[in-house]
ZAMI-297776 format. One record per residue (C-alpha): residue in three letters; x, y, z; residue number from 1; chain. Coordinates in nm, 2 decimals, padded with zeros to 4 digits. Each point is the difference from the previous one (the first is absolute). Example, Ala and Ser with C-alpha at 12.3 -4.5 7.8 and 13.67 -1.06 7.14 Angstrom:
2
 res      X      Y      Z   n chain
 ALA  01.23 -00.45  00.78   1     A
 SER  00.14  00.34 -00.07   2     A
This chain:
313
 res      X      Y      Z   n chain
 UNK  09.96  11.49  09.05   1     A
 UNK -00.01 -00.39 -00.11   2     A
 UNK  00.25 -00.24 -00.15   3     A
 UNK -00.03 -00.25 -00.26   4     A
 UNK  00.29 -00.28 -00.05   5     A
 UNK -00.04 -00.10 -00.34   6     A
 UNK  00.02 -00.40  00.04   7     A
 UNK -00.16 -00.12 -00.31   8     A
 UNK  00.26 -00.07 -00.25   9     A
 UNK  00.13 -00.32 -00.14  10     A
 UNK  00.35  00.08  00.07  11     A
 UNK  00.07 -00.18 -00.36  12     A
 UNK  00.37  00.09 -00.01  13     A
 UNK  00.05 -00.25  00.30  14     A
 UNK -00.17 -00.30 -00.10  15     A
 UNK -00.02 -00.31  00.11  16     A
 UNK  00.04  00.17  00.33  17     A
 UNK -00.28  00.20 -00.03  18     A
 UNK -00.23 -00.31 -00.15  19     A
 UNK  00.03 -00.07  00.38  20     A
 UNK  00.03  00.33  00.22  21     A
 UNK -00.16  00.33 -00.10  22     A
 UNK  00.24  00.28 -00.11  23     A
 UNK -00.04  00.20  00.30  24     A
 UNK  00.04 -00.31  00.26  25     A
 UNK  00.36 -00.10 -00.15  26     A
 UNK  00.27  00.06  00.27  27     A
 UNK  00.24  00.32  00.04  28     A
 UNK  00.26 -00.07  00.26  29     A
 UNK -00.22 -00.29  00.13  30     A
 UNK -00.32  00.26  00.00  31     A
 UNK -00.28 -00.02 -00.24  32     A
 UNK -00.01  00.34 -00.18  33     A
 UNK -00.37  00.01  00.11  34     A
 UNK  00.10  00.02  00.37  35     A
 UNK  00.25  00.23 -00.09  36     A
 UNK -00.19  00.26 -00.15  37     A
 UNK -00.32 -00.05  00.23  38     A
 UNK  00.23  00.10  00.28  39     A
 UNK  00.19  00.30 -00.14  40     A
 UNK -00.36  00.13 -00.09  41     A
 UNK -00.16 -00.03  00.34  42     A
 UNK  00.32  00.13  00.15  43     A
 UNK -00.08  00.29 -00.20  44     A
 UNK -00.31  00.03  00.19  45     A
 UNK -00.23 -00.14 -00.27  46     A
 UNK -00.26 -00.26  00.16  47     A
 UNK -00.29 -00.01 -00.27  48     A
 UNK  00.19 -00.26 -00.26  49     A
 UNK -00.10 -00.18 -00.31  50     A
 UNK  00.15 -00.29 -00.19  51     A
 UNK -00.13 -00.12 -00.28  52     A
 UNK  00.06 -00.34 -00.16  53     A
 UNK -00.06 -00.22 -00.30  54     A
 UNK  00.28 -00.27 -00.07  55     A
 UNK  00.00 -00.21  00.30  56     A
 UNK -00.22  00.24  00.17  57     A
 UNK -00.12 -00.30  00.29  58     A
 UNK  00.39 -00.01  00.08  59     A
 UNK  00.00  00.36  00.07  60     A
 UNK -00.32  00.00  00.20  61     A
 UNK  00.12 -00.26  00.20  62     A
 UNK  00.37  00.18  00.04  63     A
 UNK -00.17  00.28  00.17  64     A
 UNK -00.30 -00.17  00.22  65     A
 UNK  00.29 -00.21  00.16  66     A
 UNK  00.28  00.24  00.05  67     A
 UNK  00.01  00.14  00.32  68     A
 UNK  00.16  00.28 -00.19  69     A
 UNK -00.31  00.15 -00.10  70     A
 UNK -00.18  00.18  00.30  71     A
 UNK -00.21  00.22 -00.20  72     A
 UNK -00.28 -00.16 -00.22  73     A
 UNK  00.11 -00.02 -00.39  74     A
 UNK -00.24  00.09 -00.28  75     A
 UNK  00.04 -00.29 -00.25  76     A
 UNK -00.11  00.12 -00.36  77     A
 UNK -00.03 -00.31 -00.20  78     A
 UNK  00.03  00.04 -00.37  79     A
 UNK -00.16 -00.29 -00.20  80     A
 UNK  00.15  00.18 -00.28  81     A
 UNK  00.30  00.17  00.06  82     A
 UNK -00.04  00.41 -00.04  83     A
 UNK  00.33  00.13 -00.04  84     A
 UNK  00.14  00.26  00.18  85     A
 UNK -00.30  00.26 -00.02  86     A
 UNK -00.29 -00.23 -00.05  87     A
 UNK  00.10 -00.13  00.33  88     A
 UNK -00.11  00.29  00.18  89     A
 UNK -00.35  00.00 -00.13  90     A
 UNK -00.13 -00.33  00.22  91     A
 UNK  00.13  00.23  00.29  92     A
 UNK -00.16  00.37 -00.04  93     A
 UNK -00.28 -00.12  00.24  94     A
 UNK  00.27 -00.07  00.26  95     A
 UNK  00.20  00.29 -00.10  96     A
 UNK -00.27  00.24  00.12  97     A
 UNK  00.17  00.30 -00.18  98     A
 UNK  00.33 -00.04  00.18  99     A
 UNK  00.35  00.01 -00.14 100     A
 UNK  00.15 -00.32 -00.10 101     A
 UNK  00.38 -00.10  00.02 102     A
 UNK  00.07 -00.30 -00.21 103     A
 UNK  00.30 -00.22  00.01 104     A
 UNK  00.09 -00.27 -00.28 105     A
 UNK  00.04 -00.32  00.14 106     A
 UNK  00.33 -00.10 -00.10 107     A
 UNK  00.23  00.26  00.13 108     A
 UNK  00.18  00.07  00.31 109     A
 UNK  00.15  00.35  00.09 110     A
 UNK  00.13  00.20  00.27 111     A
 UNK -00.24  00.27 -00.10 112     A
 UNK -00.08  00.24  00.28 113     A
 UNK -00.39 -00.01 -00.04 114     A
 UNK -00.07  00.21  00.32 115     A
 UNK  00.18  00.28 -00.26 116     A
 UNK -00.19 -00.11 -00.29 117     A
 UNK -00.30  00.05  00.15 118     A
 UNK  00.06  00.34  00.16 119     A
 UNK  00.14  00.16 -00.31 120     A
 UNK -00.31 -00.15 -00.20 121     A
 UNK -00.22  00.14  00.28 122     A
 UNK  00.16  00.34 -00.02 123     A
 UNK -00.01  00.06 -00.38 124     A
 UNK -00.34 -00.15 -00.02 125     A
 UNK  00.06 -00.13 -00.37 126     A
 UNK -00.21 -00.20 -00.18 127     A
 UNK  00.27 -00.27  00.02 128     A
 UNK  00.35 -00.07  00.10 129     A
 UNK  00.25 -00.26 -00.11 130     A
 UNK  00.29 -00.11  00.16 131     A
 UNK  00.30  00.01 -00.26 132     A
 UNK  00.32 -00.16  00.02 133     A
 UNK  00.34  00.07 -00.22 134     A
 UNK -00.09 -00.14 -00.39 135     A
 UNK  00.05 -00.34 -00.06 136     A
 UNK  00.07 -00.15 -00.35 137     A
 UNK -00.34 -00.16 -00.18 138     A
 UNK -00.22  00.20  00.19 139     A
 UNK -00.27  00.28 -00.09 140     A
 UNK  00.15  00.32  00.09 141     A
 UNK -00.19  00.24  00.24 142     A
 UNK  00.14  00.40 -00.07 143     A
 UNK  00.02  00.21  00.30 144     A
 UNK  00.04  00.38  00.03 145     A
 UNK  00.06  00.07  00.37 146     A
 UNK -00.25 -00.18  00.22 147     A
 UNK -00.27 -00.06 -00.31 148     A
 UNK -00.03 -00.25 -00.27 149     A
 UNK -00.04  00.13 -00.31 150     A
 UNK  00.02 -00.29 -00.23 151     A
 UNK  00.00 -00.36 -00.03 152     A
 UNK  00.15 -00.20 -00.31 153     A
 UNK  00.05  00.36 -00.17 154     A
 UNK  00.35  00.18  00.03 155     A
 UNK -00.09  00.40  00.12 156     A
 UNK  00.32  00.26 -00.04 157     A
 UNK  00.18  00.04  00.33 158     A
 UNK -00.20 -00.27  00.19 159     A
 UNK  00.20 -00.31  00.26 160     A
 UNK -00.05 -00.33 -00.17 161     A
 UNK -00.15 -00.25  00.27 162     A
 UNK -00.18 -00.33  00.08 163     A
 UNK -00.30 -00.02  00.17 164     A
 UNK  00.04 -00.22  00.32 165     A
 UNK -00.33 -00.21  00.01 166     A
 UNK -00.13  00.22  00.27 167     A
 UNK -00.24  00.29  00.01 168     A
 UNK -00.26  00.21  00.14 169     A
 UNK -00.34  00.06 -00.21 170     A
 UNK -00.26  00.25  00.13 171     A
 UNK -00.38 -00.04 -00.03 172     A
 UNK  00.04  00.25 -00.23 173     A
 UNK  00.24 -00.21 -00.26 174     A
 UNK -00.23 -00.31  00.07 175     A
 UNK -00.32  00.16 -00.12 176     A
 UNK  00.22  00.02 -00.33 177     A
 UNK  00.03 -00.33 -00.02 178     A
 UNK -00.24 -00.24 -00.24 179     A
 UNK -00.24 -00.18  00.24 180     A
 UNK  00.04 -00.35 -00.16 181     A
 UNK  00.20 -00.22 -00.19 182     A
 UNK  00.39 -00.03  00.02 183     A
 UNK  00.24  00.25 -00.07 184     A
 UNK  00.31  00.17  00.12 185     A
 UNK  00.05  00.27  00.29 186     A
 UNK  00.24  00.16 -00.24 187     A
 UNK -00.28  00.10 -00.25 188     A
 UNK -00.17  00.19  00.25 189     A
 UNK  00.35  00.19  00.09 190     A
 UNK  00.03  00.07 -00.37 191     A
 UNK -00.32  00.17 -00.07 192     A
 UNK  00.05  00.23  00.34 193     A
 UNK  00.34  00.06 -00.13 194     A
 UNK -00.13  00.11 -00.31 195     A
 UNK -00.28  00.23  00.17 196     A
 UNK  00.32  00.16  00.21 197     A
 UNK -00.13 -00.16  00.31 198     A
 UNK  00.26  00.00  00.30 199     A
 UNK  00.18 -00.34  00.08 200     A
 UNK  00.20  00.00  00.25 201     A
 UNK  00.40 -00.14 -00.04 202     A
 UNK  00.15 -00.15  00.31 203     A
 UNK  00.35 -00.10 -00.04 204     A
 UNK  00.15 -00.28  00.15 205     A
 UNK  00.34 -00.10  00.00 206     A
 UNK  00.13 -00.29  00.23 207     A
 UNK -00.13 -00.37 -00.03 208     A
 UNK -00.25 -00.12 -00.24 209     A
 UNK -00.04 -00.32 -00.16 210     A
 UNK -00.23 -00.18 -00.23 211     A
 UNK -00.02 -00.36  00.06 212     A
 UNK -00.21 -00.10 -00.28 213     A
 UNK  00.29 -00.11 -00.26 214     A
 UNK  00.22 -00.29  00.16 215     A
 UNK  00.36  00.18 -00.07 216     A
 UNK -00.15  00.28  00.21 217     A
 UNK -00.09 -00.21  00.28 218     A
 UNK  00.31 -00.12  00.06 219     A
 UNK  00.18  00.34 -00.04 220     A
 UNK -00.25  00.13  00.26 221     A
 UNK  00.12 -00.24  00.23 222     A
 UNK  00.31  00.06 -00.06 223     A
 UNK  00.05  00.39  00.06 224     A
 UNK -00.21  00.02  00.28 225     A
 UNK  00.20 -00.30  00.15 226     A
 UNK  00.31  00.27 -00.04 227     A
 UNK -00.09  00.30 -00.01 228     A
 UNK  00.22  00.23  00.27 229     A
 UNK -00.34  00.13  00.12 230     A
 UNK -00.16 -00.33  00.03 231     A
 UNK -00.15  00.04  00.36 232     A
 UNK -00.17  00.34 -00.06 233     A
 UNK -00.13 -00.15 -00.35 234     A
 UNK -00.12 -00.35  00.19 235     A
 UNK -00.20  00.23  00.23 236     A
 UNK -00.18  00.20 -00.24 237     A
 UNK -00.07 -00.35 -00.17 238     A
 UNK -00.14 -00.11  00.30 239     A
 UNK  00.22 -00.31  00.03 240     A
 UNK  00.07 -00.20  00.30 241     A
 UNK  00.38 -00.07 -00.02 242     A
 UNK -00.01 -00.18  00.32 243     A
 UNK -00.01 -00.35 -00.17 244     A
 UNK  00.27  00.07 -00.25 245     A
 UNK  00.33 -00.21  00.03 246     A
 UNK  00.29  00.12 -00.25 247     A
 UNK  00.22 -00.29 -00.05 248     A
 UNK  00.33  00.21 -00.11 249     A
 UNK  00.19 -00.31 -00.15 250     A
 UNK -00.29 -00.08 -00.21 251     A
 UNK -00.08  00.38 -00.08 252     A
 UNK -00.37 -00.17  00.07 253     A
 UNK -00.33  00.16  00.20 254     A
 UNK -00.19 -00.21  00.19 255     A
 UNK -00.34  00.07  00.12 256     A
 UNK -00.21 -00.18  00.24 257     A
 UNK  00.29 -00.29  00.00 258     A
 UNK  00.31 -00.04  00.11 259     A
 UNK  00.29  00.00 -00.25 260     A
 UNK  00.02 -00.31 -00.21 261     A
 UNK  00.31 -00.16 -00.18 262     A
 UNK -00.01  00.01 -00.38 263     A
 UNK -00.11  00.36 -00.07 264     A
 UNK  00.19  00.29 -00.17 265     A
 UNK -00.13  00.35 -00.08 266     A
 UNK -00.37 -00.09  00.06 267     A
 UNK -00.29  00.06  00.23 268     A
 UNK -00.15 -00.26  00.17 269     A
 UNK -00.32  00.05  00.18 270     A
 UNK -00.11 -00.29  00.21 271     A
 UNK -00.08 -00.21  00.17 272     A
 UNK  00.14 -00.26 -00.31 273     A
 UNK  00.04 -00.35 -00.03 274     A
 UNK  00.38 -00.07 -00.13 275     A
 UNK  00.16 -00.40 -00.04 276     A
 UNK  00.39  00.09 -00.03 277     A
 UNK  00.21  00.04 -00.21 278     A
 UNK -00.19  00.28 -00.21 279     A
 UNK  00.16  00.30 -00.18 280     A
 UNK -00.25  00.30 -00.09 281     A
 UNK  00.25  00.34 -00.15 282     A
 UNK -00.19  00.37  00.03 283     A
 UNK -00.36 -00.21  00.07 284     A
 UNK -00.34  00.18  00.17 285     A
 UNK -00.12 -00.30  00.17 286     A
 UNK -00.36 -00.02  00.13 287     A
 UNK -00.16 -00.16  00.36 288     A
 UNK -00.08 -00.38  00.00 289     A
 UNK  00.20 -00.05 -00.32 290     A
 UNK  00.12 -00.35  00.03 291     A
 UNK  00.38 -00.03 -00.17 292     A
 UNK  00.10 -00.34 -00.10 293     A
 UNK  00.32 -00.12  00.05 294     A
 UNK  00.28  00.09 -00.27 295     A
 UNK -00.23  00.29 -00.11 296     A
 UNK  00.22  00.24 -00.21 297     A
 UNK -00.18  00.35 -00.11 298     A
 UNK  00.13  00.34 -00.12 299     A
 UNK -00.18  00.28 -00.05 300     A
 UNK -00.38 -00.10  00.11 301     A
 UNK -00.26  00.04  00.23 302     A
 UNK -00.06 -00.33  00.13 303     A
 UNK -00.35 -00.10  00.17 304     A
 UNK -00.14 -00.31  00.10 305     A
 UNK -00.25  00.06 -00.31 306     A
 UNK  00.22  00.18 -00.29 307     A
 UNK  00.33  00.07 -00.11 308     A
 UNK  00.07  00.36 -00.17 309     A
 UNK  00.32  00.09 -00.17 310     A
 UNK  00.05  00.37  00.08 311     A
 UNK  00.27  00.09 -00.25 312     A
 UNK -00.26 -00.14 -00.31 313     A
């Protein structure tokens, strides 16, 4: 089995942050999302990994090239024109060589037991397998009966309604059913195969999962992990090193990579930063190398050296 980490998107909902940082390199608990997902995939035993790129592609390529984390060669699949979740497979067909493909969206973090998902897929031998979470309002429902997906979008009597988690495995047989050129969504092939009664494994995940592509959700994902009663286990499953964490109780603020600094409340500070006191930052996420001038006052913001983003808009 090989893996594809989807990293080509524009991250439109996180603008202006993503005008400067590609979405997969935005930070979760101080670590780039791409690093977290890569570490999880490698820990599951997969060493042949591709990353597709388009927006700010050179930033991603240089990050992978220069980070000591990436011990195995990564196949960079640059898309001059963005191809979508299905079209991104086409430039990889020869690289895949007929193997199954594990795919992760580039804007989610999750405590998914990837090894168990792979094992379930290999045992069932379906055309594809989808990781599903409890249904979230505003998302296209996926309907399941037992461990089988039976419909996407259209209700089925007696079926449970779920949400696609942005993680799936597709077989070579599935890939052969996909168009061989152009932009398209992989969901179109799922719909085609479901109409033909193809076997699609439903793998349920009921623990930690967060979509970091929306500002409000980005903040809530940090807060829910920090205050989770089983935080240590979740951090281990997310491959997060908590050694550099410093939690200031009186400020209710987590500092990562720096010692606690006055002027922050209910915030997350990823150091190092430069800060000229006094400052006041409430419910903020502060990126490394930010330079905070005297009397700065922000609330509900992602703060970086190049952009401010309101997390409550």
